N, C-alpha and C positions, 0 to 999 in steps of 0.2 A: 504494501500499500504506500502511496506517495504522500507524504505529508508536508510536502513543500509549498510555499505560499506561491499563487501563480505570478508570473513575471509581469510588471506593470507595462501597459502598452506604452511604446515609445512616443515621444511627443513628435506630432508632424510639423512640418515647417510649411507656413502658408506665404505663397508670393503676393504682392501687393494687391493684385486684382481679386484674389480671393478673400483677403482682409476686407477690402471694399465692398465685396458682396455680402460679407457678415455685418460689418458696421454701416450705419445709415448716414454716411459722411462722404465727402469728396476726397480727392488726392491731396489737394492743398491743405485741407484741413487736417488730414492723417498726418502729413508732414510737420504742420503747425505744433498739434499736439504732441508728437514725438519731442520735438524741440523743446516744448514747454514743460514736457515730463507728465502730460496726462495721459498719454498712451505709451505702451510698452516700446522700449528700444528694440531696434530690428537686429537681426544677425546677418554680417555681411559674409557670404559664401565665396563671391568673387567680386572683381570689379565692378561688374554690371549685374549681379545676382543679390537680391536682398530680400530675407524672408524674416517672418515673425513667427514665434512659438505659438502653436495653437492654443495650449493651455493658457498662455498669458492673455490671448484675445477672448477666449471664453471667460476667464475670470473677470476680464473688464466688463463683460457684458452681465454677469452675474452680479456684480456689485453695483451696476447701474451708474457707472462713472463716465460712460463714453458720451461724447458730444455735450 
């Protein structure tokens, strides 16, 4: 019998377009919110590839602090 706890689901990385589909804001508002500290900091994967952790975006929605 296996008594080990299940492995947690790895955190997905969302591209800007996916974040904007979840949050009811525009692109400029997203980046202004990141700069002001209202929205989570993105993760830079490559020079032209920026993502956000899905868990941080969902937590933002749960706490009701978006927009």
